[in-house]
C-alpha positions as CSV (number, residue, x, y, z in Angstrom):
1,M,0.3,12.0,44.6
2,P,2.9,14.4,43.0
3,I,4.5,13.5,39.7
4,D,7.9,11.8,39.8
5,R,10.4,13.9,37.8
6,E,13.0,11.1,37.4
7,Q,10.3,8.7,36.2
8,L,9.2,11.2,33.5
9,L,12.8,11.9,32.5
10,N,13.4,8.2,32.0
11,W,10.1,7.3,30.4
12,P,10.6,4.2,28.3
13,F,9.5,5.4,24.8
14,K,9.6,2.8,22.0
15,E,10.8,3.8,18.6
16,V,7.9,4.5,16.2
17,E,8.3,3.4,12.6
18,Q,5.9,5.0,10.2
19,T,5.5,4.6,6.4
20,Y,3.7,7.4,4.7
21,S,2.6,7.7,1.1
22,E,2.2,10.6,-1.3
23,R,-1.5,10.5,-0.5
24,D,-0.7,11.2,3.2
25,T,1.5,14.1,2.2
26,M,-1.3,15.6,0.0
27,L,-3.9,15.0,2.8
28,Y,-1.7,16.8,5.4
29,A,-1.3,19.8,3.0
30,L,-5.0,20.0,2.3
31,G,-5.6,19.8,6.1
32,V,-3.6,23.0,6.7
33,G,-5.2,24.8,3.8
34,L,-3.0,24.3,0.8
35,G,-4.9,24.1,-2.5
36,A,-7.6,26.6,-1.5
37,D,-7.1,28.1,-4.9
38,P,-6.7,25.2,-7.3
39,L,-5.2,27.6,-9.9
40,D,-2.4,28.7,-7.6
41,E,0.6,26.9,-9.2
42,A,2.9,27.7,-6.3
43,Q,0.7,25.6,-3.9
44,L,-0.1,22.9,-6.4
45,P,3.2,20.9,-5.8
46,F,2.0,20.2,-2.2
47,V,-1.4,18.7,-3.2
48,Y,-0.7,17.1,-6.6
49,E,1.5,14.2,-7.5
50,G,3.2,16.0,-10.3
51,G,6.5,16.9,-8.6
52,L,5.0,16.5,-5.1
53,K,6.7,18.1,-2.1
54,A,6.1,17.7,1.6
55,L,5.5,20.7,3.8
56,P,8.2,21.0,6.5
57,T,5.6,21.1,9.3
58,M,4.3,17.7,8.3
59,S,7.0,16.3,10.6
60,V,4.6,17.0,13.6
61,V,2.4,14.1,12.5
62,L,5.2,11.6,11.9
63,G,6.7,9.1,14.4
64,Y,4.2,10.2,17.1
65,P,4.4,8.1,20.3
66,G,0.8,8.7,21.2
67,F,-0.7,10.7,24.0
68,W,1.7,9.2,26.5
69,L,1.1,11.7,29.3
70,S,-2.4,10.3,29.7
71,D,-0.9,7.0,30.9
72,P,-1.9,6.6,34.6
73,A,1.6,5.6,35.4
74,T,2.9,9.1,34.7
75,G,0.8,10.5,37.6
76,V,-0.1,13.5,35.4
77,D,-3.5,15.2,35.6
78,W,-3.8,15.0,31.8
79,K,-7.3,16.6,31.7
80,R,-5.7,19.9,32.7
81,L,-2.8,19.6,30.2
82,L,-2.2,22.3,27.6
83,H,0.2,22.4,24.6
84,G,2.3,25.4,25.5
85,E,5.0,25.7,22.8
86,Q,6.2,23.9,19.7
87,E,9.5,24.0,17.8
88,L,10.6,22.4,14.5
89,E,14.2,22.2,13.4
90,V,14.8,21.1,9.8
91,F,18.0,19.3,8.8
92,K,16.9,17.8,5.5
93,P,13.6,18.3,3.6
94,L,11.1,15.5,4.1
95,P,10.7,13.2,1.1
96,A,7.2,13.2,-0.5
97,S,6.9,9.6,0.7
98,G,9.0,7.2,2.7
99,T,9.5,5.4,6.0
100,V,10.7,7.3,9.1
101,I,11.6,6.4,12.7
102,G,10.4,8.6,15.5
103,R,12.6,8.7,18.6
104,T,11.1,10.6,21.6
105,R,12.7,11.5,24.9
106,V,11.9,13.8,27.8
107,V,14.6,16.4,28.2
108,D,13.3,18.4,31.2
109,V,10.6,18.7,33.8
110,I,10.2,22.1,35.4
111,D,8.2,22.9,38.6
112,K,6.6,26.3,38.3
113,G,5.3,26.0,41.9
114,K,2.2,24.9,43.8
115,D,-1.0,26.1,42.0
116,K,1.2,27.3,39.1
117,G,1.7,24.0,37.2
118,A,4.6,22.2,35.7
119,L,6.3,22.0,32.3
120,V,7.3,18.8,30.5
121,I,9.7,19.4,27.6
122,S,10.1,16.6,25.1
123,E,12.0,16.1,21.9
124,R,11.3,13.8,18.9
125,D,13.8,13.0,16.2
126,I,12.4,12.1,12.8
127,V,15.0,9.9,11.1
128,D,14.9,8.5,7.5
129,K,14.9,4.7,7.9
130,A,16.7,4.0,4.6
131,S,19.6,6.4,5.1
132,G,19.7,6.8,8.9
133,K,19.9,10.6,8.4
134,L,18.2,13.0,10.8
135,L,15.4,14.9,8.9
136,T,13.8,17.0,11.6
137,R,13.8,17.5,15.4
138,L,10.6,18.5,17.2
139,S,10.5,20.1,20.7
140,S,7.2,20.3,22.5
141,T,6.4,22.0,25.8
142,S,3.4,20.6,27.7
143,F,1.9,22.8,30.5
144,L,0.6,20.6,33.3
145,R,-1.8,23.0,35.1
146,G,-2.5,20.5,37.9
147,D,0.9,19.2,38.7
148,G,3.0,22.0,40.1
149,G,4.7,21.9,43.6
150,F,6.3,18.4,43.2
151,G,9.7,19.7,44.4
152,G,11.5,19.8,41.1
153,P,13.8,22.6,39.7
154,S,12.2,25.8,38.7
155,G,14.4,26.4,35.6
156,P,16.1,27.0,33.4
157,V,13.2,28.0,31.0
158,T,13.8,29.3,27.5
159,A,12.7,33.0,27.4
160,P,10.0,33.7,24.8
161,H,11.1,35.4,21.6
162,V,10.4,39.1,21.7
163,L,8.6,40.6,18.8
164,P,9.7,43.9,17.2
165,E,7.8,47.0,18.3
166,R,7.5,48.4,14.8
167,A,4.6,47.6,12.5
168,P,4.8,44.3,10.7
169,D,6.7,44.2,7.4
170,L,4.3,41.7,5.9
171,T,0.9,40.1,6.6
172,V,-0.6,37.0,5.2
173,S,-4.3,36.1,5.7
174,L,-5.3,32.5,5.2
175,A,-8.9,31.4,5.6
176,T,-9.5,28.0,7.2
177,L,-12.4,25.8,6.0
178,P,-15.4,25.0,8.3
179,Q,-14.4,21.3,7.9
180,A,-10.6,22.0,8.5
181,A,-10.4,20.0,11.7
182,L,-12.3,17.1,10.2
183,I,-9.7,17.0,7.4
184,Y,-6.6,17.6,9.6
185,R,-7.6,14.8,12.1
186,L,-7.2,12.2,9.2
187,S,-3.4,12.9,9.5
188,G,-3.5,11.1,12.9
189,D,-4.9,13.2,15.7
190,Y,-8.4,11.8,16.4
191,N,-9.1,13.7,19.6
192,P,-12.9,14.1,19.6
193,L,-12.5,17.6,20.9
194,H,-11.9,18.6,17.3
195,A,-14.9,16.7,15.8
196,D,-17.7,16.1,18.3
197,P,-19.7,19.1,19.4
198,K,-20.8,17.4,22.6
199,V,-17.2,16.7,23.6
200,A,-16.2,20.3,22.7
201,R,-19.0,21.7,24.9
202,A,-17.9,19.5,27.8
203,G,-14.5,21.1,27.4
204,G,-15.9,24.6,27.6
205,F,-16.0,25.4,23.9
206,D,-19.0,26.4,21.8
207,R,-18.0,24.0,19.0
208,P,-15.1,21.8,18.0
209,I,-11.8,23.7,17.9
210,L,-8.9,23.4,15.4
211,H,-5.9,21.4,16.4
212,G,-3.1,23.6,17.7
213,L,-0.7,21.8,15.4
214,C,-3.0,22.6,12.5
215,T,-2.7,26.3,13.4
216,F,1.0,25.7,13.5
217,G,0.9,24.3,10.0
218,V,-1.1,27.3,8.8
219,A,1.6,29.6,10.2
220,G,4.2,27.6,8.5
221,H,2.4,27.9,5.2
222,A,2.1,31.7,5.7
223,L,5.9,31.9,6.2
224,L,6.7,29.6,3.3
225,K,4.5,31.8,1.1
226,A,5.7,35.2,2.4
227,V,9.5,34.7,2.9
228,G,10.3,31.2,1.6
229,N,9.0,31.3,-2.0
230,Y,7.4,27.9,-1.3
231,Q,10.9,26.2,-1.1
232,T,10.9,23.4,1.4
233,D,14.5,24.1,2.4
234,A,13.9,27.8,3.1
235,I,13.1,27.5,6.8
236,R,15.7,26.0,9.2
237,K,13.8,26.4,12.5
238,L,10.3,27.4,13.6
239,R,9.1,28.1,17.1
240,V,5.8,29.3,18.5
241,R,3.8,29.7,21.7
242,F,0.2,28.7,21.7
243,T,-2.1,31.3,23.3
244,A,-5.7,30.6,22.2
245,P,-7.7,28.1,20.1
246,V,-9.0,28.7,16.6
247,Y,-12.4,27.7,15.4
248,P,-12.6,26.1,11.9
249,G,-13.8,28.6,9.4
250,E,-11.9,31.5,10.9
251,T,-9.3,33.5,9.0
252,I,-5.7,33.4,10.4
253,R,-3.6,36.5,9.8
254,T,0.1,36.1,10.2
255,E,2.0,39.3,11.0
256,I,5.7,39.0,10.0
257,W,8.8,41.0,10.8
258,R,12.0,40.2,8.9
259,D,15.4,41.0,10.2
260,G,17.9,39.3,7.9
261,P,17.7,35.5,8.4
262,V,15.5,35.9,11.6
263,V,11.8,36.2,11.0
264,S,9.5,37.2,13.9
265,F,5.8,36.5,13.7
266,R,2.5,36.1,15.4
267,C,-1.0,34.9,14.3
268,L,-4.4,36.4,15.0
269,V,-7.9,35.3,14.0
270,E,-9.4,38.2,12.2
271,E,-13.0,37.6,13.2
272,R,-12.2,38.0,16.9
273,N,-8.9,40.1,16.6
274,L,-7.4,37.6,19.0
275,V,-3.8,36.4,19.1
276,V,-3.7,32.6,18.8
277,L,0.1,32.1,18.3
278,S,2.6,34.4,19.9
279,N,6.3,35.0,20.2
280,G,6.9,33.3,16.9
281,R,10.4,33.0,15.4
282,A,11.6,31.4,12.2
283,D,15.3,31.1,11.2
284,L,15.8,31.1,7.5
285,A,18.4,28.9,5.7
286,V,21.4,31.0,4.6
């Protein structure tokens, strides 16, 4: 049975209230590789309670409504679902601890055609409960490989950001730990694909893979290091396209092009010379 576009557009999400502690903030930062050098005083404020700061990308683990597309009522073939793109827009830096409200909605469902799949684009606002102020907005594109041809509109679709043709202006290489996925999952994504070798092999992988949003966090760290001077208000918007998985223990090299307040980037794993995040764009605060 084809998916019902109107049903997905009107999916009844409940608000998600989440209280997170300084410990949660430090654990997320450790999960995306901060603190690899305990003597690096620029990274220390993200993993130590003395003047603790939250990474902007930590928003992706807050107010999450759960893997709702696996609900049988959606009609989605969720086993063929891929995370296609992710965007983060920052309105105010996350506090080091607090209580937030996650408000999720589906904003579009695109039919790419029979045998070409479908796209579900959703947004999640992360709102500070105490003040009611919007902290961040997350936009996620899910690629439903098995659900095209349901008769919906074929657009509009946001064009991918085009990278400059010149050599990168900067590169940042960050090694991931062999146990990186086991640490990152403690921030809330317990999918066994990232922990159990048997589940990973059943999914077609040699071993457990790193969470895509962990790779997103590593890219955010690289940008904060290279062009943001580790200031949590330096990046206003961040968008990427996922192209390939990373294995824990691999080194992620972020190639960066800076053109004023617009920063273009992509990420490769050095061991396989493979692009894992592409068409990246970050807008710097001005």
